[in-house]
N, C-alpha and C positions, 0 to 999 in steps of 0.2 A: 282497189284490191285488184288485181288480172284477171285477164278472161280465163287465161288455163290454170290461173289457181283455182276461178270459182269451178270449169269444168270437173277438175281433177276430183273435189268435194262433193259433186253430187253425182260423181261415176258409181255403180256397184263396189262392193268389195270384191276383188280377186282369192277363191277360195285359195288354202296354200296349197303349195304342189306338193304331194305326198312323197317321202322320207326326205325332205325339207326340214330344217328344227324349227320352224314357224309348222308343222302341220302335225309334228309331233307334240310340239304344245298346245296343241289346241285338241289333238289326239288326249292329251292326257289329261286335262281338262276335262270336257267330256266324259271319260272315263269315269273320272273320280265323282261326276256327279250323276252319275250312272250310279257307280254304287253306294254315292249318299240316298240314291231314292231309293235304292234294294232297300239300303238298312230301314229307312223310315216305313217303307211297305209290311214290313216283316213286323219291327217291332209295334204298327196298328194293326196286322193279322192278331198278334200274340195279344194284345187290348180287348181285341175283342176276342177272340178265343175264352180269352181267362173265367166269363160269367159264365159262358157258355157250358164249361168246363165243369165249373163249379157248379150248375144245375143237375148234373148229371150224378144218379141216384148212383149205380154201381159203374163210377169215373175206372175201376180196378180190373174192369170185365175189358177181354179182349174184344175190343168194335174195332171194326175198321175205320173209324174215323176219329181214332186216336195211333192208328201206326203210324200217321207220320214223324212219331218221336220214339224213342227208341231208348225210355227211359222206365225209369221204375213208377214212377202216378204221372196219372192229368196232368196235373198242375205245373212239375218241372216242365212238360211239353213246353207249357208258352215261357218257364224260367228260358228253356234252349231255346228258345226261338229268340228273346232278348237279348241274352246270352250272344247267337249267333251272330242279331244285328250290330250288337257292339264292338265284337270284334270286327266286323265289314268293316265301321268307321274306325278306329285304330289303326288300326293292323294292315288291309287290306289295300288302305288308299296310301298309306305309306309304302306298302310292298307296289303301290302304279307308282309312287312317286321315285323311287330307287332304279326302276324296272327300267322306265324313259333317260332316266336319266340315265343310266349306264349304255341304253340304244341309241340316244344322242352320242356320246360321247366314245362309240363303237368300243363299249368292253371286250 
């Protein structure tokens, strides 16, 4: 192995320049990972909320704790959060892929 090859292998990786294809690819991976993380957190929240909501005797009362969901019942709040997480995983990530592909190709 040549000395220059060894030096290059040990050199720190440079971040891609903004606006380059490599930069957009890196941003796409980062954004998709962020969306996946968001979906995971929402699913975890919904799973943790469900038993607490189940324990409320008057879950249908106008409680500030349940105002985050604009649904008919408190249990639907968890279902809505879960559906949101699934939509993020399914649709938002695909939308990002399409948007980055369009950006890279200069639509």
